[in-house]
Each structure stands twice: as structure tokens, then as C-alpha cells.
DOGUGU-887720 format. One record per residue: residue number from 1; residue in one letter; x, y negated, z negated of N, C-alpha, C, O in turn. Coordinates in Angstrom, 2 decimals, padded with zeros to 5 digits, m for minus. Example, Ala and Ser with C-alpha at 12.3 -4.5 7.8 and 13.67 -1.06 7.14 Angstrom:
+-----+-----+---------+---------+---------+---------+---------+---------+---------+---------+---------+---------+---------+---------+
|   n | res |      nu |      nv |      nw |     cau |     cav |     caw |      cu |      cv |      cw |      ou |      ov |      ow |
+-----+-----+---------+---------+---------+---------+---------+---------+---------+---------+---------+---------+---------+---------+
|   1 |   a |  013.19 |  005.69 | m007.80 |  012.30 |  004.50 | m007.80 |  013.20 |  003.30 | m007.80 |  014.24 |  003.32 | m008.46 |
|   2 |   s |  012.85 |  002.25 | m007.08 |  013.67 |  001.06 | m007.14 |  012.90 | m000.03 | m007.87 |  013.41 | m001.14 | m008.04 |
+-----+-----+---------+---------+---------+---------+---------+---------+---------+---------+---------+---------+---------+---------+
END
This chain:
+-----+-----+---------+---------+---------+---------+---------+---------+---------+---------+---------+---------+---------+---------+
|   n | res |      nu |      nv |      nw |     cau |     cav |     caw |      cu |      cv |      cw |      ou |      ov |      ow |
+-----+-----+---------+---------+---------+---------+---------+---------+---------+---------+---------+---------+---------+---------+
|   1 |   x | m018.42 |  013.94 | m023.01 | m019.74 |  014.43 | m022.69 | m020.40 |  014.89 | m023.97 | m019.79 |  015.56 | m024.81 |
|   2 |   x | m021.66 |  014.51 | m024.12 | m022.45 |  014.92 | m025.28 | m023.66 |  015.70 | m024.76 | m024.30 |  015.29 | m023.80 |
|   3 |   x | m023.95 |  016.81 | m025.40 | m025.06 |  017.66 | m025.02 | m025.75 |  018.09 | m026.31 | m025.15 |  018.76 | m027.15 |
|   4 |   x | m027.03 |  017.69 | m026.47 | m027.72 |  017.97 | m027.72 | m029.11 |  018.52 | m027.44 | m029.95 |  017.83 | m026.85 |
|   5 |   x | m029.36 |  019.75 | m027.85 | m030.69 |  020.33 | m027.74 | m031.48 |  019.84 | m028.94 | m031.18 |  020.18 | m030.09 |
|   6 |   x | m032.50 |  019.03 | m028.68 | m033.34 |  018.49 | m029.76 | m034.43 |  019.47 | m030.15 | m034.83 |  019.52 | m031.32 |
|   7 |   x | m034.91 |  020.24 | m029.19 | m035.94 |  021.23 | m029.48 | m036.02 |  022.21 | m028.31 | m035.91 |  021.82 | m027.15 |
|   8 |   x | m036.24 |  023.46 | m028.64 | m036.40 |  024.50 | m027.63 | m037.42 |  025.50 | m028.15 | m037.16 |  026.21 | m029.13 |
|   9 |   x | m038.55 |  025.57 | m027.51 | m039.57 |  026.51 | m027.94 | m040.96 |  026.06 | m027.53 | m041.12 |  025.01 | m026.91 |
|  10 |   x | m041.94 |  026.84 | m027.88 | m043.31 |  026.56 | m027.44 | m043.91 |  025.30 | m028.06 | m044.92 |  024.81 | m027.56 |
|  11 |   x | m043.31 |  024.78 | m029.12 | m043.84 |  023.55 | m029.73 | m043.22 |  022.29 | m029.12 | m043.61 |  021.18 | m029.47 |
|  12 |   x | m042.26 |  022.45 | m028.21 | m041.68 |  021.30 | m027.54 | m040.25 |  021.55 | m027.10 | m039.48 |  022.19 | m027.81 |
|  13 |   x | m039.91 |  021.03 | m025.93 | m038.58 |  021.20 | m025.37 | m038.00 |  019.84 | m025.00 | m038.66 |  019.02 | m024.36 |
|  14 |   x | m036.76 |  019.62 | m025.40 | m036.07 |  018.39 | m025.03 | m034.58 |  018.56 | m025.29 | m034.16 |  019.09 | m026.31 |
|  15 |   x | m033.79 |  018.09 | m024.32 | m032.33 |  018.11 | m024.43 | m031.81 |  016.75 | m024.02 | m032.32 |  016.13 | m023.08 |
|  16 |   x | m030.79 |  016.29 | m024.72 | m030.14 |  015.01 | m024.43 | m028.76 |  015.29 | m023.85 | m027.99 |  016.07 | m024.40 |
|  17 |   x | m028.46 |  014.63 | m022.74 | m027.17 |  014.79 | m022.07 | m026.59 |  013.39 | m021.85 | m027.25 |  012.51 | m021.30 |
|  18 |   x | m025.36 |  013.20 | m022.29 | m024.72 |  011.89 | m022.16 | m023.31 |  012.05 | m021.60 | m022.52 |  012.86 | m022.09 |
|  19 |   x | m023.02 |  011.27 | m020.57 | m021.66 |  011.19 | m020.06 | m021.16 |  009.78 | m020.33 | m021.83 |  009.01 | m021.02 |
|  20 |   x | m020.03 |  009.44 | m019.80 | m019.47 |  008.12 | m020.05 | m020.40 |  007.00 | m019.61 | m020.49 |  005.96 | m020.27 |
|  21 |   x | m021.10 |  007.20 | m018.48 | m021.92 |  006.12 | m017.91 | m023.41 |  006.43 | m017.81 | m024.19 |  005.56 | m017.42 |
|  22 |   x | m023.82 |  007.64 | m018.15 | m025.20 |  008.04 | m017.89 | m025.79 |  008.78 | m019.09 | m025.12 |  009.58 | m019.74 |
|  23 |   x | m027.07 |  008.48 | m019.37 | m027.78 |  009.13 | m020.46 | m029.08 |  009.71 | m019.91 | m029.88 |  009.01 | m019.29 |
|  24 |   x | m029.27 |  011.01 | m020.14 | m030.37 |  011.74 | m019.53 | m031.14 |  012.51 | m020.60 | m030.56 |  013.07 | m021.53 |
|  25 |   x | m032.46 |  012.51 | m020.46 | m033.33 |  013.37 | m021.25 | m033.85 |  014.45 | m020.32 | m034.40 |  014.16 | m019.26 |
|  26 |   x | m033.68 |  015.70 | m020.72 | m034.18 |  016.83 | m019.95 | m035.43 |  017.36 | m020.65 | m035.36 |  017.89 | m021.76 |
|  27 |   x | m036.55 |  017.20 | m020.00 | m037.88 |  017.55 | m020.50 | m038.34 |  016.60 | m021.61 | m037.53 |  015.96 | m022.27 |
|  28 |   x | m039.64 |  016.54 | m021.79 | m040.23 |  015.51 | m022.66 | m041.29 |  016.11 | m023.57 | m042.45 |  015.70 | m023.55 |
|  29 |   x | m040.88 |  017.07 | m024.38 | m041.83 |  017.77 | m025.24 | m041.82 |  017.33 | m026.69 | m042.47 |  017.96 | m027.53 |
|  30 |   x | m041.11 |  016.25 | m027.01 | m041.09 |  015.74 | m028.38 | m041.65 |  014.32 | m028.43 | m041.47 |  013.54 | m027.50 |
|  31 |   x | m042.32 |  014.01 | m029.53 | m042.82 |  012.65 | m029.73 | m041.64 |  011.71 | m030.01 | m040.55 |  012.16 | m030.35 |
|  32 |   x | m041.88 |  010.42 | m029.87 | m040.84 |  009.44 | m030.18 | m040.40 |  009.56 | m031.63 | m039.21 |  009.42 | m031.93 |
|  33 |   x | m041.34 |  009.81 | m032.52 | m041.01 |  009.97 | m033.94 | m040.11 |  011.19 | m034.15 | m039.13 |  011.12 | m034.90 |
|  34 |   x | m040.43 |  012.30 | m033.49 | m039.61 |  013.50 | m033.62 | m038.20 |  013.27 | m033.07 | m037.22 |  013.74 | m033.64 |
|  35 |   x | m038.10 |  012.54 | m031.96 | m036.78 |  012.22 | m031.41 | m035.97 |  011.42 | m032.42 | m034.80 |  011.71 | m032.66 |
|  36 |   x | m036.60 |  010.41 | m033.00 | m035.91 |  009.57 | m033.99 | m035.50 |  010.36 | m035.23 | m034.45 |  010.10 | m035.81 |
|  37 |   x | m036.32 |  011.33 | m035.64 | m036.01 |  012.15 | m036.81 | m034.86 |  013.13 | m036.55 | m034.15 |  013.50 | m037.48 |
|  38 |   x | m034.68 |  013.53 | m035.30 | m033.70 |  014.57 | m034.97 | m032.40 |  014.02 | m034.38 | m031.43 |  014.77 | m034.22 |
|  39 |   x | m032.37 |  012.72 | m034.04 | m031.19 |  012.20 | m033.36 | m031.04 |  010.70 | m033.62 | m031.90 |  010.06 | m034.22 |
|  40 |   x | m029.93 |  010.17 | m033.15 | m029.70 |  008.73 | m033.21 | m029.67 |  008.14 | m031.80 | m029.00 |  007.13 | m031.56 |
|  41 |   x | m030.38 |  008.76 | m030.88 | m030.41 |  008.34 | m029.48 | m031.11 |  006.98 | m029.36 | m032.20 |  006.77 | m029.89 |
|  42 |   x | m030.45 |  006.06 | m028.66 | m031.04 |  004.76 | m028.33 | m031.87 |  004.95 | m027.06 | m031.34 |  004.93 | m025.96 |
|  43 |   x | m033.17 |  005.14 | m027.23 | m034.02 |  005.45 | m026.09 | m034.05 |  004.34 | m025.03 | m034.28 |  004.62 | m023.86 |
|  44 |   x | m033.82 |  003.12 | m025.43 | m033.82 |  002.03 | m024.46 | m032.65 |  002.11 | m023.49 | m032.64 |  001.42 | m022.47 |
|  45 |   x | m031.66 |  002.95 | m023.80 | m030.49 |  003.08 | m022.93 | m030.55 |  004.31 | m022.01 | m029.60 |  004.57 | m021.28 |
|  46 |   x | m031.65 |  005.05 | m022.05 | m031.78 |  006.26 | m021.22 | m031.93 |  005.85 | m019.75 | m032.73 |  004.98 | m019.41 |
|  47 |   x | m031.14 |  006.49 | m018.88 | m031.17 |  006.20 | m017.45 | m032.15 |  007.09 | m016.68 | m032.75 |  006.65 | m015.70 |
|  48 |   x | m032.31 |  008.33 | m017.13 | m033.12 |  009.27 | m016.37 | m033.81 |  010.26 | m017.30 | m033.29 |  010.65 | m018.34 |
|  49 |   x | m035.00 |  010.67 | m016.87 | m035.74 |  011.75 | m017.51 | m035.97 |  012.79 | m016.42 | m036.51 |  012.49 | m015.36 |
|  50 |   x | m035.56 |  014.03 | m016.69 | m035.75 |  015.12 | m015.74 | m036.76 |  016.10 | m016.30 | m036.66 |  016.52 | m017.45 |
|  51 |   x | m037.74 |  016.45 | m015.48 | m038.72 |  017.46 | m015.87 | m038.44 |  018.74 | m015.11 | m038.33 |  018.73 | m013.89 |
|  52 |   x | m038.32 |  019.84 | m015.83 | m038.04 |  021.12 | m015.18 | m039.30 |  021.74 | m014.60 | m039.26 |  022.35 | m013.52 |
|  53 |   x | m040.42 |  021.60 | m015.30 | m041.70 |  022.10 | m014.82 | m042.83 |  021.47 | m015.63 | m042.58 |  020.68 | m016.54 |
|  54 |   x | m044.08 |  021.81 | m015.30 | m045.22 |  021.05 | m015.82 | m045.86 |  021.62 | m017.08 | m046.92 |  021.13 | m017.48 |
|  55 |   x | m045.29 |  022.62 | m017.71 | m045.89 |  023.14 | m018.94 | m045.95 |  022.06 | m020.02 | m045.08 |  021.19 | m020.09 |
|  56 |   x | m046.98 |  022.13 | m020.84 | m047.24 |  021.11 | m021.84 | m046.08 |  020.94 | m022.82 | m045.84 |  019.83 | m023.29 |
|  57 |   x | m045.37 |  022.01 | m023.14 | m044.26 |  021.91 | m024.09 | m043.03 |  021.23 | m023.47 | m042.03 |  021.00 | m024.16 |
|  58 |   x | m043.11 |  020.90 | m022.20 | m042.04 |  020.17 | m021.51 | m042.47 |  018.76 | m021.10 | m041.63 |  017.94 | m020.72 |
|  59 |   x | m043.77 |  018.47 | m021.17 | m044.29 |  017.20 | m020.64 | m045.22 |  016.43 | m021.57 | m045.66 |  015.33 | m021.22 |
|  60 |   x | m045.53 |  016.96 | m022.73 | m046.58 |  016.37 | m023.58 | m046.32 |  014.93 | m023.99 | m047.27 |  014.18 | m024.21 |
|  61 |   x | m045.08 |  014.53 | m024.10 | m044.75 |  013.17 | m024.57 | m044.09 |  012.33 | m023.48 | m043.40 |  011.36 | m023.77 |
|  62 |   x | m044.31 |  012.71 | m022.24 | m043.66 |  012.02 | m021.12 | m044.04 |  010.55 | m021.03 | m043.16 |  009.70 | m020.89 |
|  63 |   x | m045.31 |  010.23 | m021.10 | m045.73 |  008.84 | m020.88 | m045.17 |  007.89 | m021.94 | m044.65 |  006.84 | m021.56 |
|  64 |   x | m045.26 |  008.18 | m023.23 | m044.64 |  007.29 | m024.21 | m043.13 |  007.17 | m024.01 | m042.55 |  006.10 | m024.20 |
|  65 |   x | m042.50 |  008.26 | m023.62 | m041.06 |  008.24 | m023.39 | m040.70 |  007.37 | m022.18 | m039.74 |  006.61 | m022.23 |
|  66 |   x | m041.47 |  007.47 | m021.12 | m041.24 |  006.61 | m019.95 | m041.39 |  005.13 | m020.33 | m040.58 |  004.30 | m019.93 |
|  67 |   x | m042.43 |  004.81 | m021.09 | m042.65 |  003.42 | m021.49 | m041.51 |  002.91 | m022.38 | m041.12 |  001.75 | m022.27 |
|  68 |   x | m040.99 |  003.75 | m023.24 | m039.94 |  003.34 | m024.18 | m038.58 |  003.21 | m023.49 | m037.78 |  002.36 | m023.88 |
|  69 |   x | m038.33 |  004.03 | m022.48 | m037.00 |  004.08 | m021.88 | m036.84 |  003.24 | m020.62 | m035.76 |  002.72 | m020.37 |
|  70 |   x | m037.89 |  003.10 | m019.84 | m037.80 |  002.46 | m018.52 | m036.85 |  003.24 | m017.61 | m036.23 |  002.66 | m016.72 |
|  71 |   x | m036.74 |  004.55 | m017.83 | m035.86 |  005.41 | m017.05 | m036.50 |  005.83 | m015.74 | m037.72 |  005.74 | m015.58 |
|  72 |   x | m035.69 |  006.30 | m014.82 | m036.18 |  006.91 | m013.59 | m036.60 |  008.34 | m013.93 | m035.88 |  009.07 | m014.61 |
|  73 |   x | m037.76 |  008.73 | m013.44 | m038.26 |  010.08 | m013.64 | m037.87 |  010.94 | m012.45 | m038.18 |  010.60 | m011.31 |
|  74 |   x | m037.19 |  012.06 | m012.71 | m036.78 |  012.99 | m011.67 | m037.54 |  014.29 | m011.86 | m037.54 |  014.88 | m012.94 |
|  75 |   x | m038.20 |  014.73 | m010.79 | m038.90 |  016.01 | m010.85 | m039.35 |  016.40 | m009.45 | m039.35 |  015.59 | m008.53 |
|  76 |   x | m039.73 |  017.64 | m009.32 | m040.28 |  018.12 | m008.06 | m041.66 |  017.47 | m007.85 | m042.40 |  017.24 | m008.81 |
|  77 |   x | m041.99 |  017.18 | m006.61 | m043.27 |  016.54 | m006.28 | m044.46 |  017.32 | m006.84 | m045.43 |  016.71 | m007.30 |
|  78 |   x | m044.40 |  018.64 | m006.82 | m045.52 |  019.45 | m007.30 | m045.78 |  019.24 | m008.79 | m046.92 |  019.28 | m009.24 |
|  79 |   x | m044.72 |  019.00 | m009.56 | m044.87 |  018.74 | m011.00 | m045.58 |  017.40 | m011.20 | m046.51 |  017.31 | m012.00 |
|  80 |   x | m045.14 |  016.38 | m010.50 | m045.74 |  015.05 | m010.62 | m047.21 |  015.08 | m010.18 | m048.06 |  014.50 | m010.85 |
|  81 |   x | m047.49 |  015.74 | m009.08 | m048.87 |  015.83 | m008.59 | m049.75 |  016.58 | m009.58 | m050.90 |  016.19 | m009.80 |
|  82 |   x | m049.25 |  017.64 | m010.17 | m050.00 |  018.38 | m011.18 | m050.33 |  017.47 | m012.36 | m051.47 |  017.44 | m012.83 |
|  83 |   x | m049.35 |  016.73 | m012.85 | m049.56 |  015.85 | m013.99 | m050.58 |  014.75 | m013.67 | m051.37 |  014.37 | m014.52 |
|  84 |   x | m050.55 |  014.25 | m012.46 | m051.53 |  013.24 | m012.03 | m052.93 |  013.84 | m011.98 | m053.88 |  013.27 | m012.52 |
|  85 |   x | m053.06 |  014.98 | m011.33 | m054.37 |  015.57 | m011.09 | m054.97 |  016.25 | m012.31 | m056.13 |  016.01 | m012.65 |
|  86 |   x | m054.20 |  017.07 | m012.98 | m054.73 |  017.89 | m014.07 | m054.70 |  017.19 | m015.42 | m055.59 |  017.40 | m016.25 |
|  87 |   x | m053.69 |  016.35 | m015.65 | m053.56 |  015.69 | m016.95 | m053.87 |  014.21 | m016.90 | m053.86 |  013.52 | m017.92 |
|  88 |   x | m054.15 |  013.72 | m015.69 | m054.52 |  012.32 | m015.48 | m053.42 |  011.34 | m015.89 | m053.72 |  010.23 | m016.33 |
|  89 |   x | m052.16 |  011.74 | m015.77 | m051.05 |  010.84 | m016.04 | m051.03 |  009.78 | m014.95 | m051.19 |  010.08 | m013.77 |
|  90 |   x | m050.84 |  008.54 | m015.35 | m050.78 |  007.42 | m014.40 | m049.34 |  006.92 | m014.33 | m048.82 |  006.35 | m015.29 |
|  91 |   x | m048.70 |  007.14 | m013.21 | m047.30 |  006.76 | m013.03 | m047.12 |  005.40 | m012.37 | m046.02 |  005.05 | m011.95 |
|  92 |   x | m048.20 |  004.63 | m012.29 | m048.12 |  003.29 | m011.70 | m047.09 |  002.45 | m012.45 | m047.13 |  002.35 | m013.68 |
|  93 |   x | m046.16 |  001.87 | m011.71 | m045.15 |  001.00 | m012.29 | m043.89 |  001.71 | m012.75 | m042.93 |  001.06 | m013.15 |
|  94 |   x | m043.89 |  003.04 | m012.70 | m042.70 |  003.80 | m013.10 | m041.92 |  004.25 | m011.87 | m042.49 |  004.47 | m010.80 |
|  95 |   x | m040.62 |  004.37 | m012.03 | m039.75 |  004.80 | m010.94 | m039.68 |  006.32 | m010.92 | m039.36 |  006.95 | m011.93 |
|  96 |   x | m039.98 |  006.90 | m009.76 | m039.95 |  008.36 | m009.62 | m039.02 |  008.74 | m008.48 | m039.06 |  008.15 | m007.40 |
|  97 |   x | m038.18 |  009.71 | m008.73 | m037.32 |  010.31 | m007.71 | m037.74 |  011.76 | m007.56 | m037.57 |  012.56 | m008.48 |
|  98 |   x | m038.30 |  012.10 | m006.41 | m038.73 |  013.47 | m006.19 | m037.53 |  014.35 | m005.86 | m036.64 |  013.95 | m005.09 |
|  99 |   x | m037.51 |  015.54 | m006.44 | m036.43 |  016.49 | m006.22 | m036.91 |  017.60 | m005.30 | m038.05 |  018.06 | m005.40 |
| 100 |   x | m036.04 |  018.02 | m004.41 | m036.34 |  019.12 | m003.50 | m035.61 |  020.37 | m003.97 | m034.58 |  020.29 | m004.63 |
| 101 |   x | m036.16 |  021.51 | m003.63 | m035.52 |  022.79 | m003.96 | m034.16 |  022.90 | m003.28 | m033.98 |  022.47 | m002.14 |
| 102 |   x | m033.21 |  023.49 | m003.99 | m031.89 |  023.82 | m003.45 | m031.13 |  022.62 | m002.89 | m030.41 |  022.75 | m001.89 |
| 103 |   x | m031.27 |  021.50 | m003.51 | m030.55 |  020.30 | m003.09 | m029.85 |  019.72 | m004.31 | m030.38 |  019.77 | m005.42 |
| 104 |   x | m028.65 |  019.18 | m004.12 | m027.90 |  018.60 | m005.21 | m028.20 |  017.10 | m005.33 | m028.44 |  016.42 | m004.33 |
| 105 |   x | m028.19 |  016.60 | m006.56 | m028.46 |  015.20 | m006.84 | m027.41 |  014.65 | m007.79 | m026.93 |  015.35 | m008.68 |
| 106 |   x | m027.05 |  013.41 | m007.58 | m026.12 |  012.71 | m008.45 | m026.91 |  011.65 | m009.22 | m027.55 |  010.79 | m008.62 |
| 107 |   x | m026.84 |  011.71 | m010.54 | m027.53 |  010.73 | m011.38 | m026.46 |  009.95 | m012.12 | m025.65 |  010.53 | m012.85 |
| 108 |   x | m026.44 |  008.66 | m011.93 | m025.46 |  007.82 | m012.59 | m024.09 |  007.90 | m011.97 | m023.16 |  007.23 | m012.43 |
+-----+-----+---------+---------+---------+---------+---------+---------+---------+---------+---------+---------+---------+---------+
END
């Protein structure tokens, strides 16, 4: 298992989690360039992106990351709806798995 905090703070949040068969990005607050500068992660191999909440430091680079990874996006419906309505994010063509409160999920 590999666990790497790429950034934590008001300027951007992102964590990389890797198991034997699954690669996950937790939050999307870093640009693709920043990810490349801070890690050797092969973004094309990412299976899932999880968003914890809709603050800009967790979501600012979500769309480029989705396009680069082709990963499934996991988040609560309210986060996705907020991003659609308030930030005008267009999720057409992307795979989304809505998460419910107090429920367990298996990824990979």
C-alpha cells in the first residue's frame, strides 16, 4: 500500500492512495503540472477520484484531472450538484458514483 499526501492546505489538497490493484486520488486541488512536479504518479492509471467536499482547494483542478485519468468520480450528490450549479462544471461523458452518508463502498 502506498499513501502519499501531495498537498494539504488552503492552496490545494490532494492525496494519492495505491493498493495492489487500485489507484485513487483523494481531492483534486492540484494542477496536473503540480502533480507531475511532486510525484511520479501515472495519471492515466488512476481508477477513482474521491471528493470529500466542494471547497475550491479540494476541487479546483477536478476537470483537467478527470480528462487526464478517465477515472470514476466518487462524491456525495450535493457536492456534484454544487459544482454543476455554482461552478458550471460539465460532467457529461464522465462516470460518477454518488456516495451516501454512513455507507461503506468498495473501490477496486
